[in-house]
VEXDREN-2710 file (C-alpha; in Angstrom, 1 decimal):
% VEXDREN-2710
k/r/px/py/pz
1/UNK/16.5/291.0/-17.4
2/UNK/17.9/290.9/-20.9
3/UNK/21.3/289.8/-19.6
4/UNK/19.7/287.2/-17.5
5/UNK/17.8/285.9/-20.4
6/UNK/21.1/285.6/-22.6
7/UNK/22.8/283.8/-19.8
8/UNK/19.7/281.5/-19.3
9/UNK/19.9/280.6/-23.1
10/UNK/23.6/280.0/-23.1
11/UNK/23.3/277.6/-20.0
12/UNK/20.2/275.9/-21.7
13/UNK/22.2/275.3/-24.9
14/UNK/25.4/273.8/-23.1
15/UNK/23.1/271.7/-21.1
16/UNK/21.3/270.4/-24.2
17/UNK/24.4/269.5/-25.9
18/UNK/25.7/267.5/-22.9
19/UNK/22.4/265.7/-22.6
20/UNK/22.5/264.6/-26.3
21/UNK/25.6/262.9/-25.8
22/UNK/24.7/261.4/-22.2
23/UNK/21.6/259.7/-23.7
24/UNK/23.4/258.4/-26.8
25/UNK/26.2/257.3/-24.7
26/UNK/23.9/255.2/-22.3
27/UNK/22.3/253.4/-25.2
28/UNK/25.6/252.8/-27.1
29/UNK/27.1/251.0/-24.0
30/UNK/23.9/249.1/-23.1
31/UNK/23.2/247.6/-26.6
32/UNK/26.9/247.0/-27.3
33/UNK/27.6/245.0/-24.3
34/UNK/24.4/243.2/-24.4
35/UNK/25.2/241.7/-28.0
36/UNK/28.5/240.6/-26.3
37/UNK/26.6/238.3/-24.2
38/UNK/26.8/240.4/-20.9
39/UNK/24.2/239.4/-18.4
40/UNK/21.6/241.7/-16.8
41/UNK/23.7/242.1/-13.6
42/UNK/26.9/242.7/-15.6
43/UNK/25.2/245.1/-17.7
44/UNK/24.0/247.0/-14.4
45/UNK/27.5/246.9/-13.1
46/UNK/28.5/249.2/-16.2
47/UNK/26.4/251.9/-15.0
48/UNK/26.9/251.5/-11.1
49/UNK/30.0/253.8/-11.0
50/UNK/28.2/256.3/-13.1
51/UNK/25.5/256.7/-10.4
52/UNK/28.1/256.4/-7.5
53/UNK/29.9/259.3/-9.0
54/UNK/26.6/261.2/-9.2
55/UNK/26.2/260.9/-5.6
56/UNK/29.7/262.0/-4.6
57/UNK/29.8/264.8/-7.4
58/UNK/26.5/266.2/-6.3
59/UNK/27.4/266.2/-2.7
60/UNK/30.6/268.4/-3.5
61/UNK/29.4/270.2/-6.6
62/UNK/27.2/272.7/-4.6
63/UNK/30.2/273.6/-2.7
64/UNK/32.5/273.7/-5.6
65/UNK/30.2/276.0/-7.4
66/UNK/29.6/278.2/-4.4
67/UNK/33.4/278.6/-4.1
68/UNK/34.4/278.9/-7.6
69/UNK/31.4/280.0/-9.6
70/UNK/28.7/278.4/-11.8
71/UNK/30.4/278.8/-15.2
72/UNK/33.6/277.0/-13.7
73/UNK/31.4/273.7/-12.9
74/UNK/29.5/274.0/-16.2
75/UNK/32.6/274.1/-18.3
76/UNK/34.2/271.2/-16.2
77/UNK/31.2/269.1/-16.9
78/UNK/31.3/269.6/-20.6
79/UNK/35.2/269.0/-20.7
80/UNK/35.0/266.1/-18.6
81/UNK/32.4/264.4/-21.0
82/UNK/34.5/265.1/-24.0
83/UNK/37.4/263.3/-22.2
84/UNK/35.0/260.4/-21.4
85/UNK/33.8/259.8/-24.9
86/UNK/37.5/259.9/-26.2
87/UNK/38.5/257.3/-23.6
88/UNK/35.6/255.0/-24.5
89/UNK/36.8/254.9/-28.0
90/UNK/40.1/253.1/-26.7
91/UNK/38.0/250.0/-25.7
92/UNK/39.7/246.8/-27.1
93/UNK/37.6/244.0/-28.2
94/UNK/40.3/241.6/-27.4
95/UNK/40.2/242.5/-23.5
96/UNK/38.7/240.1/-21.1
97/UNK/35.2/240.6/-19.9
98/UNK/36.7/241.6/-16.5
99/UNK/38.9/244.2/-17.8
100/UNK/36.2/245.6/-20.3
101/UNK/33.7/245.9/-17.2
102/UNK/36.3/247.8/-15.2
103/UNK/37.2/250.2/-17.8
104/UNK/34.0/251.0/-19.1
105/UNK/33.0/251.4/-15.3
106/UNK/35.5/253.9/-15.0
107/UNK/34.6/255.7/-18.1
108/UNK/31.0/255.8/-17.1
109/UNK/32.0/257.1/-13.7
110/UNK/33.8/260.1/-15.4
111/UNK/30.8/260.7/-17.4
112/UNK/28.6/260.6/-14.3
113/UNK/30.8/263.2/-12.7
114/UNK/30.6/265.2/-15.8
115/UNK/26.7/264.9/-15.9
116/UNK/26.1/266.0/-12.5
117/UNK/28.5/268.9/-12.8
118/UNK/26.7/270.2/-15.7
119/UNK/23.2/269.5/-14.2
120/UNK/23.7/271.3/-10.8
121/UNK/25.3/274.4/-12.7
122/UNK/22.2/274.7/-15.0
123/UNK/19.6/274.1/-12.4
124/UNK/21.2/276.6/-10.1
125/UNK/21.6/279.2/-12.5
126/UNK/17.8/279.0/-13.1
127/UNK/17.1/279.9/-9.5
128/UNK/19.3/282.9/-9.9
129/UNK/18.4/284.3/-13.2
130/UNK/14.3/283.4/-13.4
131/UNK/11.8/286.3/-13.2
132/UNK/10.5/287.1/-9.7
133/UNK/6.7/287.2/-10.7
134/UNK/4.6/284.3/-9.5
135/UNK/5.0/281.3/-11.6
136/UNK/8.1/282.4/-13.3
137/UNK/10.4/280.2/-11.4
138/UNK/8.3/277.1/-12.1
139/UNK/8.1/277.9/-16.0
140/UNK/12.0/278.6/-16.2
141/UNK/12.9/275.4/-14.3
142/UNK/10.2/273.5/-16.3
143/UNK/11.3/274.5/-19.6
144/UNK/15.0/273.7/-18.8
145/UNK/14.3/270.3/-17.5
146/UNK/11.5/269.5/-19.9
147/UNK/13.6/270.5/-23.0
148/UNK/16.6/268.6/-21.5
149/UNK/14.8/265.3/-21.3
150/UNK/13.4/265.7/-24.8
151/UNK/17.0/266.2/-26.0
152/UNK/18.3/263.2/-24.0
153/UNK/15.4/261.1/-25.5
154/UNK/16.7/262.1/-28.8
155/UNK/20.1/261.0/-27.7
156/UNK/18.8/257.6/-26.9
157/UNK/17.6/257.2/-30.5
158/UNK/20.8/258.5/-31.9
159/UNK/22.7/256.1/-29.9
160/UNK/20.8/253.1/-30.9
161/UNK/21.0/254.0/-34.6
162/UNK/24.7/254.9/-34.6
163/UNK/25.6/251.5/-33.1
164/UNK/23.8/249.8/-35.9
165/UNK/25.2/252.1/-38.5
166/UNK/28.8/252.9/-37.6
167/UNK/29.6/251.0/-34.5
168/UNK/30.7/252.1/-31.0
169/UNK/34.2/253.8/-31.6
170/UNK/33.3/256.0/-34.4
171/UNK/30.0/257.1/-32.7
172/UNK/31.7/258.3/-29.5
173/UNK/34.6/260.0/-31.3
174/UNK/32.1/261.8/-33.4
175/UNK/30.2/262.9/-30.3
176/UNK/33.4/264.0/-28.6
177/UNK/34.2/266.3/-31.8
178/UNK/31.0/267.8/-31.8
179/UNK/30.7/268.6/-28.0
180/UNK/34.3/270.1/-27.9
181/UNK/33.3/272.5/-30.7
182/UNK/30.1/273.5/-28.8
183/UNK/32.2/273.8/-25.5
184/UNK/34.6/276.2/-27.3
185/UNK/31.7/278.2/-28.5
186/UNK/30.0/278.5/-25.2
187/UNK/33.1/279.7/-23.4
188/UNK/33.6/282.3/-26.0
189/UNK/29.8/283.5/-26.0
190/UNK/28.8/283.1/-22.5
191/UNK/27.4/286.5/-21.0
192/UNK/27.8/287.7/-17.7
193/UNK/25.0/287.4/-15.0
194/UNK/26.1/284.1/-13.1
195/UNK/27.9/284.3/-9.7
196/UNK/31.4/284.0/-9.7
197/UNK/32.0/282.2/-6.1
198/UNK/32.8/283.1/-2.6
199/UNK/35.9/282.0/-0.9
200/UNK/34.5/281.5/2.7
201/UNK/31.9/278.8/1.3
202/UNK/32.3/275.8/3.8
203/UNK/31.9/272.1/2.9
204/UNK/29.9/271.4/5.9
205/UNK/27.2/274.1/4.5
206/UNK/26.3/271.3/1.9
207/UNK/24.1/269.5/4.5
208/UNK/20.7/271.2/4.7
209/UNK/19.1/271.9/8.0
210/UNK/15.7/272.6/6.0
211/UNK/13.3/269.8/6.9
212/UNK/11.4/270.4/3.3
213/UNK/14.8/270.0/1.5
214/UNK/15.7/266.9/3.3
215/UNK/12.1/265.2/2.9
216/UNK/11.9/266.3/-0.9
217/UNK/15.3/264.6/-1.3
218/UNK/14.1/261.4/0.5
219/UNK/11.1/261.5/-2.0
220/UNK/13.2/261.9/-4.9
221/UNK/15.5/259.0/-4.1
222/UNK/12.7/256.5/-4.5
223/UNK/11.0/258.3/-7.3
224/UNK/13.9/257.8/-9.5
225/UNK/14.8/254.4/-8.3
226/UNK/11.2/253.5/-9.3
227/UNK/11.8/254.6/-12.8
228/UNK/15.3/253.0/-13.4
229/UNK/14.6/249.8/-11.7
230/UNK/12.7/249.0/-15.0
231/UNK/14.2/251.6/-17.4
232/UNK/18.0/250.8/-17.2
233/UNK/18.1/247.2/-17.8
234/UNK/14.8/245.3/-17.4
235/UNK/12.7/247.1/-20.4
236/UNK/15.5/247.2/-22.9
237/UNK/16.7/243.5/-22.4
238/UNK/12.9/242.4/-22.4
239/UNK/12.2/244.0/-25.7
240/UNK/15.5/242.7/-27.0
241/UNK/14.5/239.1/-26.1
242/UNK/11.1/239.8/-27.8
243/UNK/12.0/241.6/-31.0
244/UNK/15.4/240.2/-32.0
245/UNK/15.9/236.7/-33.9
246/UNK/19.7/236.9/-33.2
247/UNK/20.6/237.7/-36.6
248/UNK/22.6/240.9/-37.5
249/UNK/19.6/242.3/-39.4
250/UNK/17.4/241.1/-36.5
251/UNK/19.7/243.2/-34.0
252/UNK/19.7/246.2/-36.1
253/UNK/15.8/246.2/-36.1
254/UNK/15.8/245.5/-32.4
255/UNK/18.2/248.4/-31.6
256/UNK/16.1/250.9/-33.6
257/UNK/12.8/249.9/-32.0
258/UNK/14.3/249.8/-28.5
259/UNK/16.1/253.2/-29.1
260/UNK/12.8/254.6/-30.6
261/UNK/10.7/253.6/-27.5
262/UNK/13.5/254.9/-25.1
263/UNK/13.7/258.0/-27.0
264/UNK/9.7/258.6/-27.2
265/UNK/9.4/257.8/-23.5
266/UNK/12.0/260.5/-22.7
267/UNK/10.9/263.1/-25.2
268/UNK/7.3/262.7/-23.9
269/UNK/8.6/262.9/-20.4
270/UNK/10.3/266.2/-21.3
271/UNK/7.4/267.5/-23.1
272/UNK/5.1/267.0/-20.3
273/UNK/7.7/268.2/-17.7
274/UNK/8.0/271.5/-19.8
275/UNK/4.0/271.8/-19.9
276/UNK/3.6/271.1/-16.1
277/UNK/3.3/274.6/-15.0
278/UNK/0.5/275.2/-17.6
279/UNK/-1.1/271.8/-16.8
280/UNK/-1.1/272.6/-13.0
281/UNK/-2.2/276.2/-13.4
282/UNK/1.2/277.4/-11.7
283/UNK/0.3/281.1/-12.1
284/UNK/-2.8/280.9/-10.0
285/UNK/-1.5/278.9/-7.3
286/UNK/0.8/279.4/-4.4
287/UNK/3.5/277.3/-3.0
288/UNK/1.1/275.6/-0.4
289/UNK/-1.4/274.5/-3.2
290/UNK/1.8/273.3/-5.3
291/UNK/3.1/271.1/-2.3
292/UNK/-0.3/269.6/-1.9
293/UNK/-0.1/268.5/-5.5
294/UNK/3.2/266.8/-5.0
295/UNK/1.7/264.5/-2.5
296/UNK/-1.2/263.7/-4.7
297/UNK/0.7/263.2/-8.0
298/UNK/3.0/261.0/-6.3
299/UNK/0.4/258.7/-5.4
300/UNK/-1.1/258.7/-8.5
301/UNK/2.0/256.6/-10.0
302/UNK/1.8/253.6/-7.8
303/UNK/-1.0/251.6/-9.6
304/UNK/0.6/251.5/-13.2
305/UNK/3.9/249.4/-12.6
306/UNK/1.8/247.2/-10.2
307/UNK/-0.9/246.4/-12.6
308/UNK/1.7/246.0/-15.4
309/UNK/3.8/243.7/-13.3
310/UNK/0.6/241.4/-12.6
311/UNK/-0.4/241.4/-16.4
312/UNK/3.2/240.2/-17.3
313/UNK/3.4/237.7/-14.6
314/UNK/0.2/235.9/-15.4
315/UNK/0.8/235.8/-19.1
316/UNK/2.9/232.9/-20.1
317/UNK/4.6/233.8/-23.2
318/UNK/5.4/237.1/-24.9
319/UNK/2.7/238.5/-27.3
320/UNK/2.2/241.3/-29.4
321/UNK/-0.8/242.7/-27.5
322/UNK/1.3/242.4/-24.3
323/UNK/4.2/244.3/-25.7
324/UNK/1.7/247.0/-27.0
325/UNK/0.0/247.2/-23.5
326/UNK/3.4/247.5/-21.6
327/UNK/4.4/250.3/-24.2
328/UNK/1.2/252.2/-23.5
329/UNK/1.3/251.6/-19.9
330/UNK/4.9/252.9/-19.5
331/UNK/4.1/256.0/-21.6
332/UNK/1.1/256.8/-19.3
333/UNK/3.8/256.2/-16.4
334/UNK/6.1/258.7/-18.2
335/UNK/3.5/261.5/-18.3
336/UNK/2.5/261.1/-14.6
337/UNK/6.3/260.7/-13.8
338/UNK/7.2/263.9/-15.5
339/UNK/4.6/265.8/-13.6
340/UNK/6.0/264.6/-10.2
341/UNK/9.5/265.4/-11.5
342/UNK/8.7/268.9/-12.4
343/UNK/7.0/269.6/-9.1
344/UNK/10.1/268.4/-7.3
345/UNK/12.4/270.4/-9.5
346/UNK/10.4/273.5/-8.7
347/UNK/10.2/272.8/-5.0
348/UNK/13.9/272.4/-4.5
349/UNK/14.5/275.7/-5.8
350/UNK/11.3/277.4/-3.9
351/UNK/12.6/275.8/-0.7
352/UNK/16.2/277.0/-1.4
353/UNK/17.4/280.4/-0.4
354/UNK/19.7/282.5/-2.9
355/UNK/22.9/282.3/-0.9
356/UNK/23.0/278.5/-0.5
357/UNK/20.9/277.4/-3.7
358/UNK/24.0/275.5/-5.2
359/UNK/24.5/273.7/-2.0
360/UNK/20.7/272.7/-1.8
361/UNK/20.3/271.9/-5.3
362/UNK/23.6/269.8/-5.0
363/UNK/22.3/267.9/-2.1
364/UNK/18.9/267.3/-3.8
365/UNK/20.6/265.9/-6.9
366/UNK/22.8/263.9/-4.9
367/UNK/19.5/262.3/-3.4
368/UNK/18.6/262.0/-7.3
369/UNK/21.8/260.3/-8.1
370/UNK/21.4/257.9/-5.1
371/UNK/17.9/256.9/-6.5
372/UNK/19.3/256.3/-9.8
373/UNK/22.0/254.0/-8.4
374/UNK/19.5/252.2/-6.1
375/UNK/17.3/251.6/-9.4
376/UNK/20.3/250.7/-11.5
377/UNK/21.5/247.9/-9.1
378/UNK/17.9/246.6/-8.6
379/UNK/17.3/246.6/-12.3
380/UNK/19.8/244.3/-12.9
381/UNK/19.1/242.0/-9.8
382/UNK/15.4/242.0/-10.1
383/UNK/15.4/241.2/-13.9
384/UNK/18.0/238.3/-13.3
385/UNK/16.0/236.9/-10.5
386/UNK/12.3/237.5/-11.6
387/UNK/12.3/239.1/-15.1
388/UNK/10.2/242.2/-16.1
389/UNK/7.6/241.4/-13.3
390/UNK/9.8/241.8/-10.6
391/UNK/11.1/244.9/-12.0
392/UNK/8.0/246.5/-12.4
393/UNK/6.6/245.0/-8.7
394/UNK/9.8/246.5/-7.1
395/UNK/9.0/250.1/-8.9
396/UNK/5.5/250.0/-7.3
397/UNK/7.1/249.3/-3.8
398/UNK/9.7/252.3/-4.4
399/UNK/6.8/254.6/-5.2
400/UNK/5.0/253.8/-2.1
401/UNK/8.3/255.2/-0.2
402/UNK/8.4/258.3/-2.5
403/UNK/5.0/259.1/-1.7
404/UNK/5.3/258.8/2.0
405/UNK/8.3/261.4/1.8
406/UNK/6.2/263.9/-0.2
407/UNK/3.6/263.5/2.4
408/UNK/5.9/265.0/5.0
409/UNK/6.3/268.2/3.1
410/UNK/5.1/271.3/4.8
411/UNK/4.1/274.9/3.8
412/UNK/6.2/277.6/5.3
413/UNK/6.0/281.3/5.4
414/UNK/5.8/282.8/1.9
415/UNK/8.9/285.0/2.5
416/UNK/10.9/282.0/3.0
417/UNK/9.9/280.8/-0.4
418/UNK/10.5/284.2/-2.3
419/UNK/13.4/283.5/-4.6
420/UNK/16.4/285.9/-3.8
421/UNK/18.4/287.4/-6.7
422/UNK/22.0/286.3/-6.9
END
């Protein structure tokens, strides 16, 4: 147990370091190119390959980890993120818009591959290292996921602040140097306890025959699409339009405010996610009750974006009270979203068997990436067509689909849900 705990700490530390740079990079790219005059659709394009890469990576990463070991995919993810950050520093302001978009899309694609290699490795490791007592798996995965999101939220703030203070190039090179040092330290100090891979792992094993894994993945697609449809482009650009007067000082103030909101949202999301086992009394509940909770909590999300969409639509001009209402409503949404996400993150591990955990987790996070891709594309399109009301209204429709998927989850024999030790 002591060795498993040490491995869990090392994996968590590596994941934290990665997600800090991931959050900062997203905010740096979004705000930097918005100030250069990119449209909402062009901004969405910058992140499309990042999400496409996530779909492809997660589909194959489970097989790669099963064949070559979890530490290999974790180290590869960190190293690739360092390379992506260094590459982004080579962006030349004299390039055309088309060249800049293609270059940043490619760099973001590499970062997307890196993110999902690291995520799949960390989440799979929890399944194999978590204590076997009831509630142990839920607690460990909630702590990893919740803390990761809090760190990523801090990264949003760091990215926005660094853009205003030192600019894009200095910011990404500094982050690359720090992450490279952390990678060296993790490689040197990583304890044993994680599987080293099996040579007979077949790629076709990635596709699950477990109906619960497939329906949970379906629900995950639309849950994350419903978040990103307003989170990626809609809200940052709406707040920028409301808060900035176009001057350099106005831009800096708007960057800080937007970064602070995005950071607060993600940190709140992470904190609630980490607390989800306690809030849901996971120690006293079996898997059948937790599955039932996943159905109910999904339905609870739908009303918030629907009401906010209607409110923004009927209000002709931006106003202080409206901005505060949107912020409050989206923070409430974040808390409920976190509970849903924590339930999903637990259930995918509970539904997976020890020998194919990396493949089931990879397939599930492929669905997660597909949802982010769908949300990213819809965020740019819906904001360009109908502004923030259409972004939020689309989120409500996507949540209905997610809830329908969660409703198909079924309780199976307890022996099938007992975590196996790797």
